ROGUPA-282382 format. One record per residue: x, y, z of N, C-alpha, C in turn. Coordinates in steps of 0.2 Angstrom, whole numbers, padded with zeros to 4 digits, always signed. Layout:
BEGIN
XYZXYZXYZ;...
***
This chain:
BEGIN
+0004-0006+0000+0000+0000+0000+0004+0006+0000;+0003+0011-0004+0006+0018-0004+0002+0022+0001;+0006+0023+0007+0003+0026+0012+0000+0033+0011;+0004+0036+0006+0002+0043+0004-0005+0043+0001;-0007+0038-0002-0014+0037-0005-0019+0038+0001;-0018+0037+0007-0022+0038+0013-0024+0045+0014;-0020+0049+0012-0021+0057+0013-0027+0059+0008;-0027+0056+0002-0033+0057-0002-0039+0054+0000;-0038+0048+0002-0044+0044+0005-0047+0048+0011;-0043+0051+0015-0046+0054+0021-0049+0061+0019;-0046+0064+0014-0049+0070+0012-0056+0069+0008;-0057+0064+0004-0063+0062+0001-0068+0060+0007;-0066+0057+0012-0070+0055+0017-0073+0061+0021;-0069+0065+0022-0071+0071+0026-0075+0076+0022;-0074+0077+0016-0077+0082+0012-0082+0080+0007;-0082+0073+0005-0088+0070+0002-0088+0072-0006;-0084+0077-0008-0084+0079-0015-0077+0079-0018;-0076+0077-0024-0070+0077-0027-0067+0084-0027;-0071+0089-0029-0069+0096-0030-0067+0099-0024;-0071+0098-0019-0070+0101-0012-0064+0098-0009;-0063+0091-0009-0057+0088-0006-0051+0090-0010;-0051+0091-0017-0045+0093-0020-0044+0100-0018;-0049+0105-0017-0047+0112-0015-0044+0112-0009;-0046+0108-0004-0043+0108+0003-0035+0105+0002;-0034+0101-0002-0027+0098-0003-0023+0102-0008;-0026+0106-0012-0022+0110-0017-0020+0106-0023;-0024+0101-0025-0023+0097-0031-0029+0097-0035;-0028+0094-0041-0034+0093-0046-0038+0088-0043;-0045+0089-0045-0050+0084-0043-0048+0077-0046;-0045+0077-0052-0044+0070-0055-0038+0067-0051;-0034+0071-0048-0029+0067-0043-0032+0064-0038;-0037+0067-0034-0040+0063-0029-0043+0057-0031;-0047+0057-0037-0050+0051-0039-0045+0046-0041;-0040+0048-0045-0035+0043-0047-0031+0040-0041;-0030+0043-0036-0026+0040-0030-0031+0036-0026;-0037+0038-0026-0042+0033-0022-0043+0027-0026;-0044+0027-0032-0044+0021-0037-0038+0017-0036;-0032+0020-0036-0026+0016-0035-0026+0012-0028;-0029+0016-0023-0029+0013-0016-0034+0007-0016;-0040+0008-0020-0045+0002-0020-0042-0004-0023;-0038-0003-0029-0035-0008-0032-0030-0012-0028;-0026-0008-0024-0021-0012-0020-0024-0016-0014;-0030-0013-0012-0033-0016-0006-0038-0022-0009;-0040-0021-0015-0045-0026-0018-0052-0025-0015;-0054-0019-0014-0060-0017-0011-0063-0010-0013;-0069-0009-0014-0072-0003-0016-0073+0001-0010;-0070+0007-0009-0070+0011-0003-0075+0017-0003;-0078+0018-0009-0083+0024-0009-0089+0022-0014;-0095+0024-0012-0101+0024-0016-0102+0031-0019;-0104+0032-0025-0106+0038-0028-0113+0039-0027;-0115+0044-0023-0123+0045-0021-0124+0052-0024;-0131+0054-0023-0133+0060-0025-0130+0066-0020;-0129+0064-0014-0126+0068-0009-0118+0069-0009;-0115+0065-0013-0108+0065-0013-0105+0058-0013;-0098+0057-0011-0095+0051-0011-0096+0049-0004;-0099+0043-0003-0100+0040+0004-0096+0034+0005;-0092+0033+0011-0088+0027+0012-0092+0021+0012;-0090+0016+0009-0093+0009+0009-0091+0006+0016;-0094+0000+0017-0092-0003+0024-0084-0004+0024;-0081-0006+0018-0074-0007+0019-0070+0000+0020;-0073+0005+0017-0070+0012+0018-0071+0014+0026;-0077+0012+0029-0078+0014+0036-0073+0010+0040;-0071+0004+0038-0066+0000+0042-0059+0002+0041;-0058+0005+0036-0051+0008+0034-0050+0015+0038;-0056+0018+0039-0055+0025+0041-0051+0026+0048;-0053+0022+0053-0049+0023+0059-0042+0022+0059;-0040+0017+0055-0033+0016+0054-0029+0022+0050;-0033+0024+0045-0030+0030+0041-0029+0036+0046;-0034+0037+0050-0033+0043+0055-0027+0042+0059;-0026+0036+0062-0021+0035+0066-0014+0036+0063;-0014+0033+0056-0008+0034+0052-0006+0042+0051;-0011+0045+0050-0011+0053+0049-0008+0056+0055;-0011+0054+0061-0008+0057+0067-0001+0055+0069;+0001+0049+0067+0008+0046+0069+0012+0050+0064;+0010+0051+0058+0014+0055+0053+0016+0062+0055;+0011+0065+0058+0012+0072+0061+0016+0072+0067;+0016+0067+0071+0020+0066+0077+0027+0065+0075;+0028+0061+0070+0035+0059+0067+0038+0066+0065;+0034+0070+0061+0037+0076+0058+0039+0081+0064;+0035+0081+0069+0036+0085+0075+0043+0083+0078;+0043+0076+0079+0049+0074+0083+0056+0075+0079;+0055+0075+0072+0061+0076+0068+0063+0083+0068;+0058+0087+0066+0060+0094+0065+0061+0098+0072;+0059+0095+0077+0059+0099+0084+0054+0104+0085;+0050+0105+0080+0045+0111+0081+0039+0108+0085;+0036+0112+0089+0030+0110+0093+0024+0109+0088;+0021+0103+0090+0015+0101+0085+0010+0107+0085;+0008+0108+0079+0002+0113+0079-0002+0110+0073;-0009+0110+0074-0013+0108+0069-0013+0112+0063;-0014+0110+0057-0014+0114+0051-0019+0112+0047;-0021+0117+0042-0026+0116+0037-0031+0121+0037;-0036+0120+0033-0042+0125+0032-0048+0122+0036;-0051+0127+0039-0058+0125+0042-0063+0130+0040;-0068+0128+0037-0073+0132+0034-0079+0132+0039;-0081+0139+0041-0086+0140+0046-0092+0143+0042;-0098+0141+0043-0104+0144+0040-0107+0147+0046;-0109+0154+0046-0112+0157+0051-0117+0162+0049;-0122+0164+0053-0126+0169+0052-0122+0176+0051;-0125+0180+0047-0122+0187+0045-0120+0190+0051;-0124+0192+0056-0123+0196+0062-0117+0192+0066;-0119+0186+0068-0114+0183+0073-0107+0182+0069;-0107+0180+0063-0101+0179+0060-0097+0185+0059;-0100+0191+0058-0096+0197+0057-0094+0200+0063;-0099+0200+0069-0097+0204+0075-0095+0200+0080;-0095+0193+0080-0093+0189+0086-0087+0185+0083;-0088+0181+0078-0083+0176+0076-0077+0180+0073;-0078+0184+0068-0072+0188+0065-0067+0191+0069;-0070+0195+0074-0065+0199+0078-0061+0194+0083;-0064+0188+0084-0060+0184+0088-0055+0179+0085;-0054+0180+0078-0050+0176+0075-0042+0178+0076;-0041+0184+0078-0034+0186+0079-0031+0181+0085;-0035+0180+0090-0033+0175+0095-0032+0168+0093;-0036+0166+0089-0035+0159+0086-0029+0159+0082;-0028+0164+0078-0022+0165+0074-0015+0165+0078;-0016+0168+0083-0010+0169+0088-0008+0162+0091;-0013+0158+0092-0012+0152+0096-0011+0146+0091;-0014+0146+0085-0013+0141+0080-0012+0144+0073;-0006+0147+0072-0005+0150+0065-0005+0146+0059;-0005+0139+0060-0006+0135+0054-0013+0133+0052;-0018+0136+0056-0025+0135+0054-0027+0141+0050;-0030+0139+0044-0033+0145+0040-0041+0144+0041;-0044+0149+0042-0052+0149+0043-0055+0152+0037;-0060+0149+0034-0064+0152+0029-0071+0153+0032;-0073+0159+0033-0079+0161+0036-0084+0163+0030;-0089+0159+0030-0095+0161+0025-0101+0163+0029;-0103+0169+0028-0109+0171+0032-0115+0172+0027;-0121+0170+0030-0127+0170+0026-0133+0171+0030;-0138+0174+0027-0145+0175+0030-0150+0170+0028;-0147+0165+0024-0152+0160+0021-0151+0154+0026;-0156+0150+0025-0156+0143+0029-0150+0139+0027;-0147+0136+0032-0141+0132+0031-0142+0126+0026;-0138+0125+0022-0138+0119+0017-0134+0114+0020;-0137+0108+0020-0133+0102+0023-0130+0097+0018;-0129+0100+0012-0125+0096+0006-0119+0094+0009;-0117+0088+0007-0110+0085+0009-0104+0090+0008;-0100+0091+0013-0094+0095+0011-0095+0103+0011;-0101+0105+0013-0102+0113+0013-0099+0116+0018;-0098+0113+0024-0095+0116+0030-0091+0111+0034;-0087+0114+0038-0084+0110+0043-0087+0111+0050;-0089+0118+0051-0092+0120+0057-0098+0125+0055;-0104+0124+0057-0109+0129+0056-0112+0131+0063;-0113+0138+0063-0116+0141+0068-0123+0144+0066;-0129+0141+0069-0135+0143+0066-0140+0143+0072;-0146+0147+0071-0151+0147+0075-0156+0141+0074;-0155+0138+0069-0160+0132+0067-0156+0126+0069;-0159+0122+0074-0156+0116+0076-0158+0110+0072;-0154+0107+0069-0156+0101+0064-0157+0095+0068;-0162+0091+0065-0164+0085+0068-0161+0079+0064;-0158+0080+0059-0155+0074+0055-0149+0071+0058;-0148+0065+0056-0142+0061+0058-0136+0063+0055;-0130+0061+0057-0124+0063+0054-0121+0069+0056;-0123+0072+0061-0120+0079+0064-0120+0079+0071;-0115+0082+0074-0115+0083+0081-0117+0090+0082;-0123+0091+0086-0126+0097+0088-0125+0099+0095;-0122+0105+0096-0121+0107+0103-0123+0114+0104;-0125+0116+0110-0127+0123+0111-0121+0127+0112;-0120+0132+0108-0115+0137+0108-0116+0142+0113;-0121+0146+0113-0123+0151+0117-0130+0154+0116;-0132+0158+0121-0139+0161+0120-0137+0168+0118;-0142+0172+0116-0142+0179+0114-0149+0182+0115;-0149+0189+0116-0155+0192+0117-0156+0197+0111;-0163+0198+0109-0165+0203+0105-0169+0208+0109;-0168+0214+0108-0171+0219+0112-0173+0225+0107;-0177+0230+0109-0179+0236+0105-0173+0241+0106;-0172+0244+0100-0167+0250+0100-0170+0255+0096;-0168+0262+0097-0169+0267+0093-0164+0272+0092;-0164+0276+0087-0158+0281+0087-0160+0287+0091;-0155+0291+0093-0156+0297+0097-0160+0302+0094;-0159+0303+0087-0163+0308+0083-0170+0306+0083;-0172+0299+0082-0179+0297+0082-0182+0298+0088;-0179+0296+0094-0182+0296+0100-0183+0303+0103;-0179+0307+0101-0179+0314+0103-0185+0318+0101;-0188+0316+0095-0194+0319+0092-0200+0315+0092;-0200+0310+0097-0206+0306+0097-0209+0306+0104;-0215+0303+0105-0218+0303+0112-0214+0298+0116;-0214+0299+0122-0210+0295+0127-0213+0288+0127;-0208+0283+0129-0210+0276+0129-0209+0274+0136;-0215+0272+0139-0214+0270+0146-0217+0263+0147;-0222+0261+0142-0225+0254+0142-0225+0252+0135;-0226+0245+0134-0227+0243+0127-0233+0246+0124;-0238+0248+0127-0244+0251+0124-0242+0257+0121;-0236+0261+0123-0234+0267+0120-0231+0266+0113;-0230+0259+0111-0227+0258+0104-0232+0259+0099;-0238+0259+0101-0243+0260+0096-0243+0267+0092;-0239+0272+0095-0238+0278+0092-0231+0279+0089;-0228+0273+0088-0221+0274+0085-0221+0269+0079;-0215+0271+0075-0214+0267+0069-0209+0262+0071;-0210+0256+0067-0205+0250+0068-0202+0248+0062;-0196+0246+0062-0192+0243+0057-0192+0235+0059;-0195+0231+0054-0197+0224+0056-0194+0219+0051;-0196+0213+0052-0194+0207+0048-0199+0206+0043;-0197+0204+0037-0201+0201+0032-0205+0195+0035;-0212+0196+0035-0216+0191+0038-0214+0184+0037;-0213+0182+0031-0211+0175+0030-0205+0172+0033;-0201+0177+0036-0195+0175+0039-0195+0176+0047;-0201+0179+0049-0201+0180+0056-0203+0173+0060;-0198+0171+0064-0199+0165+0067-0196+0166+0074;-0200+0169+0079-0198+0171+0085-0204+0168+0090;-0204+0162+0091-0209+0159+0096-0208+0161+0103;-0202+0163+0104-0200+0166+0111-0204+0173+0112;-0206+0176+0107-0208+0183+0108-0215+0184+0105;-0220+0180+0107-0227+0181+0104-0229+0188+0106;-0227+0191+0111-0229+0198+0113-0227+0203+0107;-0221+0201+0104-0219+0206+0099-0223+0206+0093;-0226+0200+0091-0231+0200+0086-0237+0204+0087;-0239+0204+0093-0245+0208+0095-0243+0216+0095;-0237+0217+0097-0234+0224+0097-0234+0226+0089;-0231+0222+0085-0230+0224+0078-0237+0225+0075;-0242+0221+0077-0249+0222+0074-0252+0229+0076;-0250+0232+0082-0253+0238+0084-0248+0244+0081;-0242+0243+0080-0237+0248+0079-0238+0250+0071;-0234+0255+0069-0234+0257+0062-0228+0254+0059;-0228+0249+0055-0222+0246+0052-0221+0249+0046;-0215+0253+0046-0213+0257+0040-0208+0254+0035;-0205+0249+0038-0199+0246+0034-0198+0239+0036;-0198+0234+0031-0197+0227+0032-0191+0225+0028;-0187+0220+0031-0181+0218+0027-0180+0211+0029;-0176+0207+0025-0174+0201+0027-0167+0201+0029;-0163+0207+0029-0156+0208+0031-0156+0211+0038;-0152+0208+0042-0151+0210+0049-0148+0217+0049;-0142+0218+0045-0139+0224+0045-0143+0230+0042;-0147+0228+0037-0152+0233+0034-0156+0235+0040;-0159+0231+0044-0163+0233+0049-0160+0237+0054;-0154+0235+0056-0150+0239+0061-0148+0246+0058;-0146+0247+0052-0145+0253+0049-0151+0257+0048;-0157+0254+0047-0163+0258+0046-0165+0261+0053;-0164+0257+0058-0166+0260+0065-0161+0265+0067;-0154+0264+0065-0149+0269+0067-0150+0275+0063;-0153+0275+0057-0154+0281+0053-0160+0285+0055;-0164+0282+0060-0170+0286+0062-0176+0284+0058;-0176+0278+0055-0183+0276+0051-0188+0274+0056;-0186+0270+0062-0190+0268+0067-0187+0264+0072;-0190+0261+0077-0187+0257+0082-0186+0250+0078;-0181+0247+0081-0179+0240+0078-0178+0235+0084;-0180+0229+0082-0179+0223+0087-0173+0219+0084;-0167+0220+0087-0161+0218+0084-0157+0214+0090;-0153+0210+0088-0148+0207+0093-0144+0212+0097;-0144+0211+0103-0140+0215+0107-0133+0216+0105;-0130+0210+0103-0123+0211+0101-0121+0215+0095;-0126+0217+0092-0126+0222+0086-0127+0229+0089;-0132+0230+0093-0134+0237+0094-0132+0240+0101;-0131+0235+0106-0130+0238+0113-0124+0243+0114;-0119+0242+0110-0113+0246+0111-0112+0251+0105;-0118+0251+0101-0117+0256+0095-0119+0263+0098;-0115+0268+0097-0116+0274+0100-0122+0278+0097;-0124+0275+0091-0130+0278+0088-0137+0276+0091;-0137+0271+0095-0143+0268+0097-0144+0268+0104;-0150+0269+0106-0152+0269+0113-0157+0263+0115;-0157+0260+0121-0161+0254+0122-0168+0257+0124;-0173+0253+0122-0180+0255+0123-0184+0249+0126;-0187+0250+0132-0191+0245+0135-0188+0238+0136;-0182+0239+0138-0178+0233+0138-0180+0227+0142;-0183+0229+0148-0186+0224+0152-0193+0221+0150;-0196+0225+0146-0203+0223+0144-0203+0220+0137;-0199+0221+0133-0199+0218+0126-0192+0215+0125;-0192+0208+0124-0186+0205+0123-0187+0198+0121;-0182+0195+0118-0183+0188+0116-0176+0185+0117;-0175+0179+0119-0169+0175+0120-0169+0169+0115;-0164+0169+0111-0163+0164+0106-0156+0160+0107;-0155+0155+0104-0149+0151+0105-0145+0150+0098;-0139+0150+0098-0135+0148+0093-0132+0141+0094;-0133+0137+0089-0131+0130+0089-0125+0129+0085;-0120+0125+0087-0114+0123+0084-0115+0116+0081;-0114+0116+0074-0115+0109+0071-0109+0107+0067;-0107+0101+0068-0101+0098+0065-0103+0091+0062;-0101+0090+0056-0102+0084+0053-0099+0078+0057;-0102+0073+0058-0099+0067+0062-0092+0065+0060;-0091+0065+0053-0085+0062+0050-0079+0067+0052;-0081+0073+0054-0075+0078+0056-0073+0078+0063;-0077+0074+0067-0076+0075+0074-0069+0073+0077;-0066+0069+0073-0059+0067+0075-0053+0071+0072;-0055+0076+0068-0051+0080+0064-0048+0086+0069;-0042+0086+0070-0039+0090+0076-0040+0097+0075;-0039+0100+0068-0040+0107+0067-0047+0109+0068;-0052+0105+0067-0059+0106+0068-0061+0107+0075;-0058+0102+0079-0059+0102+0086-0056+0108+0089;-0050+0110+0087-0047+0116+0090-0051+0122+0088;-0054+0123+0082-0058+0129+0081-0065+0129+0085;-0068+0123+0086-0074+0122+0090-0073+0125+0097;-0067+0123+0100-0066+0125+0106-0064+0133+0106;-0061+0135+0101-0060+0142+0101-0067+0146+0100;-0072+0143+0097-0079+0147+0096-0082+0146+0103;-0081+0141+0107-0084+0141+0113-0081+0146+0118;-0075+0147+0118-0071+0152+0122-0073+0159+0120;-0074+0160+0113-0076+0166+0111-0083+0168+0113;-0088+0163+0113-0094+0164+0116-0094+0166+0123;-0090+0163+0127-0089+0164+0134-0087+0171+0135;-0082+0173+0132-0079+0180+0132-0084+0185+0131;-0088+0184+0126-0093+0189+0123-0100+0188+0127;-0100+0185+0132-0107+0184+0135-0110+0191+0137;-0106+0196+0139-0109+0202+0141-0112+0206+0135;-0109+0204+0129-0112+0207+0123-0118+0204+0120;-0118+0197+0121-0124+0193+0119-0130+0194+0123;-0129+0194+0130-0134+0195+0134-0132+0201+0139;-0133+0207+0137-0131+0213+0141-0135+0213+0148;-0132+0216+0153-0136+0218+0159-0141+0223+0158;-0145+0224+0162-0151+0229+0162-0148+0236+0160;-0151+0239+0156-0148+0246+0154-0154+0251+0155;-0152+0257+0156-0157+0262+0157-0159+0264+0150;-0166+0265+0149-0169+0266+0143-0168+0273+0140;-0169+0274+0134-0168+0280+0131-0173+0285+0133;-0173+0291+0130-0177+0297+0132-0185+0295+0130;
***
């Protein structure tokens, strides 16, 4: 057996697609297929089945997988022993996250990850759309939608609050806000109805029905900027608005919702060291930023 072929076998196992596995290894996709076929011929067994969702290990491939993983780990240990350099996981980790959390929580924390693990490269893909579960689309996903399908490890990453905020200019020229009933005399920046999924905040739907909704959007940053620009009040995540000098809190104790971010990892990647390292980094980032995600009670605006 050519042990170098195991590297290509592991890549196709982890990412499920020839093109994506090739991208991660920096080779042509034909190289991945050729090396896997060579390994299959040497072992006398088919290692993958081609399915609509990608390349899936056969029973023989699943039996080979733990041995290939141990060989990979021993190879890295041997390199470390010979070079004298401290072991550091290396490679690319692709994170898919919501626009707001990815931009405001994950991205700023990557400097700390870079300092601790300089050989790990992160690809951060942010989206306001529902997560795709196509094979190989992500190594780690952070989403508010908890999947129920098999093949993924799902853990609670952190909670966060949504509360009402308004710009100083808007609040200065409007009637005072002392109770939720006062919102009936105010304008709101709101969600497009088809995307409004806040079972934790049924009262918000009642408020929205009474208030004057002047702007709807599917984009969280557009909602934030609309509220900051004085279009109306916005119900937005605290980690976006609470420390924004343009915004003031409104009825924070009366109108609020708490949601959860879930961290999702494909089961086939659970033993991949660089993925495990980034998962722990995300957990630590969430712990460090708890005061931004769920801020303490704040004095309301004018």
